[in-house]
mmJSON file of the N, C-alpha and C atoms, coordinates in Angstrom:
{"data_MODEL":{"atom_site":{
"group_PDB":["ATOM","ATOM","ATOM","ATOM","ATOM","ATOM","ATOM","ATOM","ATOM","ATOM","ATOM","ATOM","ATOM","ATOM","ATOM","ATOM","ATOM","ATOM","ATOM","ATOM","ATOM","ATOM","ATOM","ATOM","ATOM","ATOM","ATOM","ATOM","ATOM","ATOM","ATOM","ATOM","ATOM","ATOM","ATOM","ATOM","ATOM","ATOM","ATOM","ATOM","ATOM","ATOM","ATOM","ATOM","ATOM","ATOM","ATOM","ATOM","ATOM","ATOM","ATOM","ATOM","ATOM","ATOM","ATOM","ATOM","ATOM","ATOM","ATOM","ATOM","ATOM","ATOM","ATOM","ATOM","ATOM","ATOM","ATOM","ATOM","ATOM","ATOM","ATOM","ATOM","ATOM","ATOM","ATOM","ATOM","ATOM","ATOM","ATOM","ATOM","ATOM","ATOM","ATOM","ATOM","ATOM","ATOM","ATOM","ATOM","ATOM","ATOM","ATOM","ATOM","ATOM","ATOM","ATOM","ATOM","ATOM","ATOM","ATOM","ATOM","ATOM","ATOM","ATOM","ATOM","ATOM","ATOM","ATOM","ATOM","ATOM","ATOM","ATOM","ATOM","ATOM","ATOM","ATOM","ATOM","ATOM","ATOM","ATOM","ATOM","ATOM","ATOM","ATOM","ATOM","ATOM","ATOM","ATOM","ATOM","ATOM","ATOM","ATOM","ATOM","ATOM","ATOM","ATOM","ATOM","ATOM","ATOM","ATOM","ATOM","ATOM","ATOM","ATOM","ATOM","ATOM","ATOM","ATOM","ATOM","ATOM","ATOM","ATOM","ATOM","ATOM","ATOM","ATOM","ATOM","ATOM","ATOM","ATOM","ATOM","ATOM","ATOM","ATOM","ATOM","ATOM","ATOM","ATOM","ATOM","ATOM","ATOM","ATOM","ATOM","ATOM","ATOM","ATOM","ATOM","ATOM","ATOM","ATOM","ATOM","ATOM","ATOM","ATOM","ATOM","ATOM","ATOM","ATOM","ATOM","ATOM","ATOM","ATOM","ATOM","ATOM","ATOM","ATOM","ATOM","ATOM","ATOM","ATOM","ATOM","ATOM","ATOM","ATOM","ATOM","ATOM","ATOM","ATOM","ATOM","ATOM","ATOM","ATOM","ATOM","ATOM","ATOM","ATOM","ATOM","ATOM","ATOM","ATOM","ATOM","ATOM","ATOM"],
"id":[1,2,3,4,5,6,7,8,9,10,11,12,13,14,15,16,17,18,19,20,21,22,23,24,25,26,27,28,29,30,31,32,33,34,35,36,37,38,39,40,41,42,43,44,45,46,47,48,49,50,51,52,53,54,55,56,57,58,59,60,61,62,63,64,65,66,67,68,69,70,71,72,73,74,75,76,77,78,79,80,81,82,83,84,85,86,87,88,89,90,91,92,93,94,95,96,97,98,99,100,101,102,103,104,105,106,107,108,109,110,111,112,113,114,115,116,117,118,119,120,121,122,123,124,125,126,127,128,129,130,131,132,133,134,135,136,137,138,139,140,141,142,143,144,145,146,147,148,149,150,151,152,153,154,155,156,157,158,159,160,161,162,163,164,165,166,167,168,169,170,171,172,173,174,175,176,177,178,179,180,181,182,183,184,185,186,187,188,189,190,191,192,193,194,195,196,197,198,199,200,201,202,203,204,205,206,207,208,209,210,211,212,213,214,215,216,217,218,219,220,221,222],
"type_symbol":["N","C","C","N","C","C","N","C","C","N","C","C","N","C","C","N","C","C","N","C","C","N","C","C","N","C","C","N","C","C","N","C","C","N","C","C","N","C","C","N","C","C","N","C","C","N","C","C","N","C","C","N","C","C","N","C","C","N","C","C","N","C","C","N","C","C","N","C","C","N","C","C","N","C","C","N","C","C","N","C","C","N","C","C","N","C","C","N","C","C","N","C","C","N","C","C","N","C","C","N","C","C","N","C","C","N","C","C","N","C","C","N","C","C","N","C","C","N","C","C","N","C","C","N","C","C","N","C","C","N","C","C","N","C","C","N","C","C","N","C","C","N","C","C","N","C","C","N","C","C","N","C","C","N","C","C","N","C","C","N","C","C","N","C","C","N","C","C","N","C","C","N","C","C","N","C","C","N","C","C","N","C","C","N","C","C","N","C","C","N","C","C","N","C","C","N","C","C","N","C","C","N","C","C","N","C","C","N","C","C","N","C","C","N","C","C","N","C","C","N","C","C"],
"label_atom_id":["N","CA","C","N","CA","C","N","CA","C","N","CA","C","N","CA","C","N","CA","C","N","CA","C","N","CA","C","N","CA","C","N","CA","C","N","CA","C","N","CA","C","N","CA","C","N","CA","C","N","CA","C","N","CA","C","N","CA","C","N","CA","C","N","CA","C","N","CA","C","N","CA","C","N","CA","C","N","CA","C","N","CA","C","N","CA","C","N","CA","C","N","CA","C","N","CA","C","N","CA","C","N","CA","C","N","CA","C","N","CA","C","N","CA","C","N","CA","C","N","CA","C","N","CA","C","N","CA","C","N","CA","C","N","CA","C","N","CA","C","N","CA","C","N","CA","C","N","CA","C","N","CA","C","N","CA","C","N","CA","C","N","CA","C","N","CA","C","N","CA","C","N","CA","C","N","CA","C","N","CA","C","N","CA","C","N","CA","C","N","CA","C","N","CA","C","N","CA","C","N","CA","C","N","CA","C","N","CA","C","N","CA","C","N","CA","C","N","CA","C","N","CA","C","N","CA","C","N","CA","C","N","CA","C","N","CA","C","N","CA","C","N","CA","C","N","CA","C","N","CA","C","N","CA","C","N","CA","C"],
"label_alt_id":[null,null,null,null,null,null,null,null,null,null,null,null,null,null,null,null,null,null,null,null,null,null,null,null,null,null,null,null,null,null,null,null,null,null,null,null,null,null,null,null,null,null,null,null,null,null,null,null,null,null,null,null,null,null,null,null,null,null,null,null,null,null,null,null,null,null,null,null,null,null,null,null,null,null,null,null,null,null,null,null,null,null,null,null,null,null,null,null,null,null,null,null,null,null,null,null,null,null,null,null,null,null,null,null,null,null,null,null,null,null,null,null,null,null,null,null,null,null,null,null,null,null,null,null,null,null,null,null,null,null,null,null,null,null,null,null,null,null,null,null,null,null,null,null,null,null,null,null,null,null,null,null,null,null,null,null,null,null,null,null,null,null,null,null,null,null,null,null,null,null,null,null,null,null,null,null,null,null,null,null,null,null,null,null,null,null,null,null,null,null,null,null,null,null,null,null,null,null,null,null,null,null,null,null,null,null,null,null,null,null,null,null,null,null,null,null,null,null,null,null,null,null],
"label_comp_id":["MET","MET","MET","ARG","ARG","ARG","ALA","ALA","ALA","GLY","GLY","GLY","PHE","PHE","PHE","GLY","GLY","GLY","LEU","LEU","LEU","LEU","LEU","LEU","ARG","ARG","ARG","LEU","LEU","LEU","ASN","ASN","ASN","PRO","PRO","PRO","GLN","GLN","GLN","ALA","ALA","ALA","PHE","PHE","PHE","TRP","TRP","TRP","SER","SER","SER","MET","MET","MET","THR","THR","THR","PRO","PRO","PRO","ARG","ARG","ARG","GLU","GLU","GLU","LEU","LEU","LEU","ALA","ALA","ALA","ALA","ALA","ALA","ALA","ALA","ALA","LEU","LEU","LEU","GLY","GLY","GLY","PRO","PRO","PRO","ALA","ALA","ALA","LEU","LEU","LEU","PRO","PRO","PRO","ALA","ALA","ALA","ARG","ARG","ARG","ASP","ASP","ASP","ALA","ALA","ALA","PRO","PRO","PRO","SER","SER","SER","ARG","ARG","ARG","GLU","GLU","GLU","ALA","ALA","ALA","LEU","LEU","LEU","ASP","ASP","ASP","ALA","ALA","ALA","LEU","LEU","LEU","MET","MET","MET","ARG","ARG","ARG","ASN","ASN","ASN","PHE","PHE","PHE","PRO","PRO","PRO","ASP","ASP","ASP","GLN","GLN","GLN","ALA","ALA","ALA","PHE","PHE","PHE","PRO","PRO","PRO","ALA","ALA","ALA","LYS","LYS","LYS","VAL","VAL","VAL","GLY","GLY","GLY","THR","THR","THR","GLY","GLY","GLY","PHE","PHE","PHE","ALA","ALA","ALA","SER","SER","SER","GLY","GLY","GLY","ASN","ASN","ASN","ALA","ALA","ALA","ARG","ARG","ARG","LYS","LYS","LYS","THR","THR","THR","GLY","GLY","GLY","SER","SER","SER","LEU","LEU","LEU","LYS","LYS","LYS"],
"label_asym_id":["A","A","A","A","A","A","A","A","A","A","A","A","A","A","A","A","A","A","A","A","A","A","A","A","A","A","A","A","A","A","A","A","A","A","A","A","A","A","A","A","A","A","A","A","A","A","A","A","A","A","A","A","A","A","A","A","A","A","A","A","A","A","A","A","A","A","A","A","A","A","A","A","A","A","A","A","A","A","A","A","A","A","A","A","A","A","A","A","A","A","A","A","A","A","A","A","A","A","A","A","A","A","A","A","A","A","A","A","A","A","A","A","A","A","A","A","A","A","A","A","A","A","A","A","A","A","A","A","A","A","A","A","A","A","A","A","A","A","A","A","A","A","A","A","A","A","A","A","A","A","A","A","A","A","A","A","A","A","A","A","A","A","A","A","A","A","A","A","A","A","A","A","A","A","A","A","A","A","A","A","A","A","A","A","A","A","A","A","A","A","A","A","A","A","A","A","A","A","A","A","A","A","A","A","A","A","A","A","A","A","A","A","A","A","A","A","A","A","A","A","A","A"],
"label_entity_id":["1","1","1","1","1","1","1","1","1","1","1","1","1","1","1","1","1","1","1","1","1","1","1","1","1","1","1","1","1","1","1","1","1","1","1","1","1","1","1","1","1","1","1","1","1","1","1","1","1","1","1","1","1","1","1","1","1","1","1","1","1","1","1","1","1","1","1","1","1","1","1","1","1","1","1","1","1","1","1","1","1","1","1","1","1","1","1","1","1","1","1","1","1","1","1","1","1","1","1","1","1","1","1","1","1","1","1","1","1","1","1","1","1","1","1","1","1","1","1","1","1","1","1","1","1","1","1","1","1","1","1","1","1","1","1","1","1","1","1","1","1","1","1","1","1","1","1","1","1","1","1","1","1","1","1","1","1","1","1","1","1","1","1","1","1","1","1","1","1","1","1","1","1","1","1","1","1","1","1","1","1","1","1","1","1","1","1","1","1","1","1","1","1","1","1","1","1","1","1","1","1","1","1","1","1","1","1","1","1","1","1","1","1","1","1","1","1","1","1","1","1","1"],
"label_seq_id":[1,1,1,2,2,2,3,3,3,4,4,4,5,5,5,6,6,6,7,7,7,8,8,8,9,9,9,10,10,10,11,11,11,12,12,12,13,13,13,14,14,14,15,15,15,16,16,16,17,17,17,18,18,18,19,19,19,20,20,20,21,21,21,22,22,22,23,23,23,24,24,24,25,25,25,26,26,26,27,27,27,28,28,28,29,29,29,30,30,30,31,31,31,32,32,32,33,33,33,34,34,34,35,35,35,36,36,36,37,37,37,38,38,38,39,39,39,40,40,40,41,41,41,42,42,42,43,43,43,44,44,44,45,45,45,46,46,46,47,47,47,48,48,48,49,49,49,50,50,50,51,51,51,52,52,52,53,53,53,54,54,54,55,55,55,56,56,56,57,57,57,58,58,58,59,59,59,60,60,60,61,61,61,62,62,62,63,63,63,64,64,64,65,65,65,66,66,66,67,67,67,68,68,68,69,69,69,70,70,70,71,71,71,72,72,72,73,73,73,74,74,74],
"pdbx_PDB_ins_code":[null,null,null,null,null,null,null,null,null,null,null,null,null,null,null,null,null,null,null,null,null,null,null,null,null,null,null,null,null,null,null,null,null,null,null,null,null,null,null,null,null,null,null,null,null,null,null,null,null,null,null,null,null,null,null,null,null,null,null,null,null,null,null,null,null,null,null,null,null,null,null,null,null,null,null,null,null,null,null,null,null,null,null,null,null,null,null,null,null,null,null,null,null,null,null,null,null,null,null,null,null,null,null,null,null,null,null,null,null,null,null,null,null,null,null,null,null,null,null,null,null,null,null,null,null,null,null,null,null,null,null,null,null,null,null,null,null,null,null,null,null,null,null,null,null,null,null,null,null,null,null,null,null,null,null,null,null,null,null,null,null,null,null,null,null,null,null,null,null,null,null,null,null,null,null,null,null,null,null,null,null,null,null,null,null,null,null,null,null,null,null,null,null,null,null,null,null,null,null,null,null,null,null,null,null,null,null,null,null,null,null,null,null,null,null,null,null,null,null,null,null,null],
"Cartn_x":[24.914,25.238,26.513,26.617,27.806,29.072,29.012,30.179,30.467,29.418,29.611,30.163,29.565,30.006,31.229,31.234,32.32,33.557,33.383,34.527,35.085,34.205,34.66,34.785,34.205,34.244,33.642,32.525,31.832,31.005,30.866,29.949,28.538,27.5,26.132,25.759,26.152,25.789,26.423,27.684,28.359,27.712,27.408,26.805,25.447,24.573,23.209,23.124,24.153,24.127,24.728,25.333,25.922,24.841,25.088,24.226,24.711,23.868,24.332,25.573,25.63,26.799,28.063,27.944,29.101,29.557,28.606,28.955,29.65,29.142,29.772,31.191,31.389,32.728,33.673,33.18,34.011,34.352,33.422,33.65,34.399,34.5,35.117,36.399,37.401,38.645,38.486,37.46,37.267,36.451,35.78,34.918,35.631,35.373,35.986,35.42,36.263,35.821,34.834,33.841,32.847,32.886,32.732,32.671,31.316,31.299,30.04,29.196,27.866,27.028,27.289,27.109,27.264,26.147,26.319,25.288,23.993,24.103,22.913,22.183,22.937,22.318,21.655,22.32,21.74,20.471,20.493,19.293,18.141,18.44,17.398,16.817,17.672,17.18,16.3,16.708,15.926,14.576,14.52,13.235,12.346,12.929,12.147,11.747,12.519,12.257,12.364,11.403,11.481,11.308,11.872,11.687,10.203,9.78,8.392,8.306,7.28,7.06,6.662,7.058,6.678,6.287,5.541,5.082,6.253,6.044,7.089,7.362,8.617,9.01,9.459,9.176,9.546,11.065,11.509,12.934,13.691,13.022,13.745,13.922,13.037,13.124,12.469,11.916,11.259,9.781,8.945,7.51,6.967,7.434,6.905,7.665,8.879,9.695,10.42,10.237,10.889,11.849,13.117,14.111,14.296,14.152,14.339,13.322,12.082,11.039,11.184,11.771,11.921,13.14,13.984,15.158,16.345,16.266,17.379,18.495,18.222,19.253,19.416,20.614,20.865,21.767],
"Cartn_y":[39.337,39.16,38.331,37.32,36.471,37.305,38.219,39.049,40.011,40.606,41.563,40.928,39.816,39.166,38.287,37.515,36.561,37.167,37.863,38.403,39.66,40.598,41.856,41.786,40.755,40.565,41.748,42.26,43.368,42.848,43.659,43.277,43.647,43.073,43.33,44.808,45.587,47.006,47.714,47.443,48.081,47.654,46.356,45.86,46.5,46.488,46.977,48.493,49.204,50.661,51.143,50.242,50.621,50.811,51.751,51.886,50.892,50.538,49.65,50.201,51.509,52.117,51.93,52.084,51.886,50.432,49.509,48.095,47.772,48.294,48.058,48.616,49.796,50.386,49.535,49.019,48.178,46.862,46.342,45.08,45.258,46.485,46.752,45.988,46.069,45.345,43.823,43.322,41.876,41.295,42.149,41.674,41.777,40.843,40.942,42.138,42.755,43.896,43.411,44.241,43.899,44.95,44.499,45.427,46.117,47.287,48.002,47.215,47.342,46.625,47.14,46.264,46.664,47.628,48.305,49.236,48.478,47.271,46.469,46.091,45.707,45.343,46.559,47.704,48.927,49.318,49.209,49.506,48.582,47.297,46.339,46.707,47.079,47.494,48.733,49.68,50.908,50.632,49.659,49.277,48.591,47.702,46.937,47.748,48.76,49.569,51.048,51.566,52.972,53.926,55.121,56.164,56.451,56.653,56.995,58.489,59.112,60.53,60.695,61.791,62.076,63.541,63.917,65.305,66.275,67.431,68.457,68.944,69.245,69.8,71.231,72.068,73.476,73.58,74.324,74.575,73.552,72.517,71.509,71.918,72.746,73.141,72.157,71.072,70.077,70.024,70.453,70.455,69.045,68.153,66.795,65.894,66.282,65.427,64.361,64.313,63.287,63.969,64.024,64.753,64.156,62.845,62.219,62.726,62.847,63.3,64.775,65.556,66.981,67.268,66.249,66.427,67.027,67.156,67.758,66.764,65.469,64.443,63.735,63.525,62.835,61.669],
"Cartn_z":[-55.808,-54.415,-54.295,-55.143,-55.089,-55.318,-56.287,-56.581,-55.427,-54.881,-53.795,-52.536,-52.14,-50.908,-51.128,-52.211,-52.434,-53.058,-54.16,-54.892,-54.224,-53.901,-53.302,-51.786,-51.18,-49.727,-48.965,-49.491,-48.833,-47.668,-46.637,-45.566,-46.029,-45.429,-45.894,-45.948,-44.943,-44.955,-46.148,-46.428,-47.567,-48.879,-49.0,-50.239,-50.493,-49.505,-49.707,-49.792,-49.363,-49.485,-50.806,-51.577,-52.866,-53.924,-54.819,-55.992,-57.04,-58.007,-59.078,-59.79,-59.972,-60.628,-59.786,-58.473,-57.595,-57.622,-57.615,-57.676,-58.995,-60.093,-61.397,-61.422,-60.839,-60.804,-59.959,-58.851,-57.996,-58.679,-59.464,-60.164,-61.477,-61.963,-63.263,-63.527,-62.651,-62.912,-62.894,-62.236,-62.127,-63.272,-64.034,-65.115,-66.457,-67.366,-68.694,-69.456,-70.263,-71.074,-72.128,-72.414,-73.433,-74.517,-75.756,-76.876,-76.898,-77.488,-77.689,-78.684,-78.626,-79.591,-81.006,-81.975,-83.375,-83.756,-84.868,-85.34,-85.605,-86.155,-86.442,-85.152,-84.136,-82.857,-82.215,-82.307,-81.756,-82.504,-83.834,-84.623,-84.24,-84.033,-83.641,-82.275,-81.335,-80.021,-80.126,-80.966,-81.119,-81.772,-82.677,-83.287,-82.26,-81.47,-80.498,-79.271,-78.941,-77.749,-78.109,-78.889,-79.318,-78.138,-78.312,-77.296,-77.155,-75.929,-75.66,-75.412,-75.961,-75.695,-74.237,-73.646,-72.278,-72.188,-71.162,-71.047,-71.01,-71.616,-71.634,-70.221,-69.961,-68.675,-68.911,-67.97,-68.084,-68.206,-69.21,-69.365,-70.18,-70.698,-71.465,-72.908,-73.424,-74.816,-75.765,-75.257,-76.102,-75.74,-76.646,-76.362,-76.27,-77.159,-77.155,-76.211,-75.843,-74.997,-75.773,-77.084,-77.886,-78.856,-78.481,-79.265,-80.652,-80.797,-82.096,-83.115,-82.701,-83.62,-83.965,-83.064,-83.337,-84.187,-84.402,-85.239,-84.515,-83.2,-82.484,-82.201,-82.314,-82.173,-83.501,-83.888,-85.161,-84.941],
"occupancy":[1.0,1.0,1.0,1.0,1.0,1.0,1.0,1.0,1.0,1.0,1.0,1.0,1.0,1.0,1.0,1.0,1.0,1.0,1.0,1.0,1.0,1.0,1.0,1.0,1.0,1.0,1.0,1.0,1.0,1.0,1.0,1.0,1.0,1.0,1.0,1.0,1.0,1.0,1.0,1.0,1.0,1.0,1.0,1.0,1.0,1.0,1.0,1.0,1.0,1.0,1.0,1.0,1.0,1.0,1.0,1.0,1.0,1.0,1.0,1.0,1.0,1.0,1.0,1.0,1.0,1.0,1.0,1.0,1.0,1.0,1.0,1.0,1.0,1.0,1.0,1.0,1.0,1.0,1.0,1.0,1.0,1.0,1.0,1.0,1.0,1.0,1.0,1.0,1.0,1.0,1.0,1.0,1.0,1.0,1.0,1.0,1.0,1.0,1.0,1.0,1.0,1.0,1.0,1.0,1.0,1.0,1.0,1.0,1.0,1.0,1.0,1.0,1.0,1.0,1.0,1.0,1.0,1.0,1.0,1.0,1.0,1.0,1.0,1.0,1.0,1.0,1.0,1.0,1.0,1.0,1.0,1.0,1.0,1.0,1.0,1.0,1.0,1.0,1.0,1.0,1.0,1.0,1.0,1.0,1.0,1.0,1.0,1.0,1.0,1.0,1.0,1.0,1.0,1.0,1.0,1.0,1.0,1.0,1.0,1.0,1.0,1.0,1.0,1.0,1.0,1.0,1.0,1.0,1.0,1.0,1.0,1.0,1.0,1.0,1.0,1.0,1.0,1.0,1.0,1.0,1.0,1.0,1.0,1.0,1.0,1.0,1.0,1.0,1.0,1.0,1.0,1.0,1.0,1.0,1.0,1.0,1.0,1.0,1.0,1.0,1.0,1.0,1.0,1.0,1.0,1.0,1.0,1.0,1.0,1.0,1.0,1.0,1.0,1.0,1.0,1.0,1.0,1.0,1.0,1.0,1.0,1.0],
"B_iso_or_equiv":[0.0,0.0,0.0,0.0,0.0,0.0,0.0,0.0,0.0,0.0,0.0,0.0,0.0,0.0,0.0,0.0,0.0,0.0,0.0,0.0,0.0,0.0,0.0,0.0,0.0,0.0,0.0,0.0,0.0,0.0,0.0,0.0,0.0,0.0,0.0,0.0,0.0,0.0,0.0,0.0,0.0,0.0,0.0,0.0,0.0,0.0,0.0,0.0,0.0,0.0,0.0,0.0,0.0,0.0,0.0,0.0,0.0,0.0,0.0,0.0,0.0,0.0,0.0,0.0,0.0,0.0,0.0,0.0,0.0,0.0,0.0,0.0,0.0,0.0,0.0,0.0,0.0,0.0,0.0,0.0,0.0,0.0,0.0,0.0,0.0,0.0,0.0,0.0,0.0,0.0,0.0,0.0,0.0,0.0,0.0,0.0,0.0,0.0,0.0,0.0,0.0,0.0,0.0,0.0,0.0,0.0,0.0,0.0,0.0,0.0,0.0,0.0,0.0,0.0,0.0,0.0,0.0,0.0,0.0,0.0,0.0,0.0,0.0,0.0,0.0,0.0,0.0,0.0,0.0,0.0,0.0,0.0,0.0,0.0,0.0,0.0,0.0,0.0,0.0,0.0,0.0,0.0,0.0,0.0,0.0,0.0,0.0,0.0,0.0,0.0,0.0,0.0,0.0,0.0,0.0,0.0,0.0,0.0,0.0,0.0,0.0,0.0,0.0,0.0,0.0,0.0,0.0,0.0,0.0,0.0,0.0,0.0,0.0,0.0,0.0,0.0,0.0,0.0,0.0,0.0,0.0,0.0,0.0,0.0,0.0,0.0,0.0,0.0,0.0,0.0,0.0,0.0,0.0,0.0,0.0,0.0,0.0,0.0,0.0,0.0,0.0,0.0,0.0,0.0,0.0,0.0,0.0,0.0,0.0,0.0,0.0,0.0,0.0,0.0,0.0,0.0,0.0,0.0,0.0,0.0,0.0,0.0],
"pdbx_formal_charge":[null,null,null,null,null,null,null,null,null,null,null,null,null,null,null,null,null,null,null,null,null,null,null,null,null,null,null,null,null,null,null,null,null,null,null,null,null,null,null,null,null,null,null,null,null,null,null,null,null,null,null,null,null,null,null,null,null,null,null,null,null,null,null,null,null,null,null,null,null,null,null,null,null,null,null,null,null,null,null,null,null,null,null,null,null,null,null,null,null,null,null,null,null,null,null,null,null,null,null,null,null,null,null,null,null,null,null,null,null,null,null,null,null,null,null,null,null,null,null,null,null,null,null,null,null,null,null,null,null,null,null,null,null,null,null,null,null,null,null,null,null,null,null,null,null,null,null,null,null,null,null,null,null,null,null,null,null,null,null,null,null,null,null,null,null,null,null,null,null,null,null,null,null,null,null,null,null,null,null,null,null,null,null,null,null,null,null,null,null,null,null,null,null,null,null,null,null,null,null,null,null,null,null,null,null,null,null,null,null,null,null,null,null,null,null,null,null,null,null,null,null,null],
"auth_seq_id":[1,1,1,2,2,2,3,3,3,4,4,4,5,5,5,6,6,6,7,7,7,8,8,8,9,9,9,10,10,10,11,11,11,12,12,12,13,13,13,14,14,14,15,15,15,16,16,16,17,17,17,18,18,18,19,19,19,20,20,20,21,21,21,22,22,22,23,23,23,24,24,24,25,25,25,26,26,26,27,27,27,28,28,28,29,29,29,30,30,30,31,31,31,32,32,32,33,33,33,34,34,34,35,35,35,36,36,36,37,37,37,38,38,38,39,39,39,40,40,40,41,41,41,42,42,42,43,43,43,44,44,44,45,45,45,46,46,46,47,47,47,48,48,48,49,49,49,50,50,50,51,51,51,52,52,52,53,53,53,54,54,54,55,55,55,56,56,56,57,57,57,58,58,58,59,59,59,60,60,60,61,61,61,62,62,62,63,63,63,64,64,64,65,65,65,66,66,66,67,67,67,68,68,68,69,69,69,70,70,70,71,71,71,72,72,72,73,73,73,74,74,74],
"auth_comp_id":["MET","MET","MET","ARG","ARG","ARG","ALA","ALA","ALA","GLY","GLY","GLY","PHE","PHE","PHE","GLY","GLY","GLY","LEU","LEU","LEU","LEU","LEU","LEU","ARG","ARG","ARG","LEU","LEU","LEU","ASN","ASN","ASN","PRO","PRO","PRO","GLN","GLN","GLN","ALA","ALA","ALA","PHE","PHE","PHE","TRP","TRP","TRP","SER","SER","SER","MET","MET","MET","THR","THR","THR","PRO","PRO","PRO","ARG","ARG","ARG","GLU","GLU","GLU","LEU","LEU","LEU","ALA","ALA","ALA","ALA","ALA","ALA","ALA","ALA","ALA","LEU","LEU","LEU","GLY","GLY","GLY","PRO","PRO","PRO","ALA","ALA","ALA","LEU","LEU","LEU","PRO","PRO","PRO","ALA","ALA","ALA","ARG","ARG","ARG","ASP","ASP","ASP","ALA","ALA","ALA","PRO","PRO","PRO","SER","SER","SER","ARG","ARG","ARG","GLU","GLU","GLU","ALA","ALA","ALA","LEU","LEU","LEU","ASP","ASP","ASP","ALA","ALA","ALA","LEU","LEU","LEU","MET","MET","MET","ARG","ARG","ARG","ASN","ASN","ASN","PHE","PHE","PHE","PRO","PRO","PRO","ASP","ASP","ASP","GLN","GLN","GLN","ALA","ALA","ALA","PHE","PHE","PHE","PRO","PRO","PRO","ALA","ALA","ALA","LYS","LYS","LYS","VAL","VAL","VAL","GLY","GLY","GLY","THR","THR","THR","GLY","GLY","GLY","PHE","PHE","PHE","ALA","ALA","ALA","SER","SER","SER","GLY","GLY","GLY","ASN","ASN","ASN","ALA","ALA","ALA","ARG","ARG","ARG","LYS","LYS","LYS","THR","THR","THR","GLY","GLY","GLY","SER","SER","SER","LEU","LEU","LEU","LYS","LYS","LYS"],
"auth_asym_id":["A","A","A","A","A","A","A","A","A","A","A","A","A","A","A","A","A","A","A","A","A","A","A","A","A","A","A","A","A","A","A","A","A","A","A","A","A","A","A","A","A","A","A","A","A","A","A","A","A","A","A","A","A","A","A","A","A","A","A","A","A","A","A","A","A","A","A","A","A","A","A","A","A","A","A","A","A","A","A","A","A","A","A","A","A","A","A","A","A","A","A","A","A","A","A","A","A","A","A","A","A","A","A","A","A","A","A","A","A","A","A","A","A","A","A","A","A","A","A","A","A","A","A","A","A","A","A","A","A","A","A","A","A","A","A","A","A","A","A","A","A","A","A","A","A","A","A","A","A","A","A","A","A","A","A","A","A","A","A","A","A","A","A","A","A","A","A","A","A","A","A","A","A","A","A","A","A","A","A","A","A","A","A","A","A","A","A","A","A","A","A","A","A","A","A","A","A","A","A","A","A","A","A","A","A","A","A","A","A","A","A","A","A","A","A","A","A","A","A","A","A","A"],
"auth_atom_id":["N","CA","C","N","CA","C","N","CA","C","N","CA","C","N","CA","C","N","CA","C","N","CA","C","N","CA","C","N","CA","C","N","CA","C","N","CA","C","N","CA","C","N","CA","C","N","CA","C","N","CA","C","N","CA","C","N","CA","C","N","CA","C","N","CA","C","N","CA","C","N","CA","C","N","CA","C","N","CA","C","N","CA","C","N","CA","C","N","CA","C","N","CA","C","N","CA","C","N","CA","C","N","CA","C","N","CA","C","N","CA","C","N","CA","C","N","CA","C","N","CA","C","N","CA","C","N","CA","C","N","CA","C","N","CA","C","N","CA","C","N","CA","C","N","CA","C","N","CA","C","N","CA","C","N","CA","C","N","CA","C","N","CA","C","N","CA","C","N","CA","C","N","CA","C","N","CA","C","N","CA","C","N","CA","C","N","CA","C","N","CA","C","N","CA","C","N","CA","C","N","CA","C","N","CA","C","N","CA","C","N","CA","C","N","CA","C","N","CA","C","N","CA","C","N","CA","C","N","CA","C","N","CA","C","N","CA","C","N","CA","C","N","CA","C","N","CA","C","N","CA","C","N","CA","C","N","CA","C"],
"pdbx_PDB_model_num":[1,1,1,1,1,1,1,1,1,1,1,1,1,1,1,1,1,1,1,1,1,1,1,1,1,1,1,1,1,1,1,1,1,1,1,1,1,1,1,1,1,1,1,1,1,1,1,1,1,1,1,1,1,1,1,1,1,1,1,1,1,1,1,1,1,1,1,1,1,1,1,1,1,1,1,1,1,1,1,1,1,1,1,1,1,1,1,1,1,1,1,1,1,1,1,1,1,1,1,1,1,1,1,1,1,1,1,1,1,1,1,1,1,1,1,1,1,1,1,1,1,1,1,1,1,1,1,1,1,1,1,1,1,1,1,1,1,1,1,1,1,1,1,1,1,1,1,1,1,1,1,1,1,1,1,1,1,1,1,1,1,1,1,1,1,1,1,1,1,1,1,1,1,1,1,1,1,1,1,1,1,1,1,1,1,1,1,1,1,1,1,1,1,1,1,1,1,1,1,1,1,1,1,1,1,1,1,1,1,1,1,1,1,1,1,1,1,1,1,1,1,1]
}}}
């Protein structure tokens, strides 16, 4: 809220109608650039928060809903 109202000087209606993606895009030039996570950090996140299987959806081509287990993502 501080960034939206203070930094960007948005009025309340504009701020509350923005999506998080729109707010991030508006703040992009004002925020410092961040490096992508290292491979080790990404591996740790994937271990701690594994993909969860979900019910198959018609037309997705994945019966289990988990592309990693089916080998379609590498």
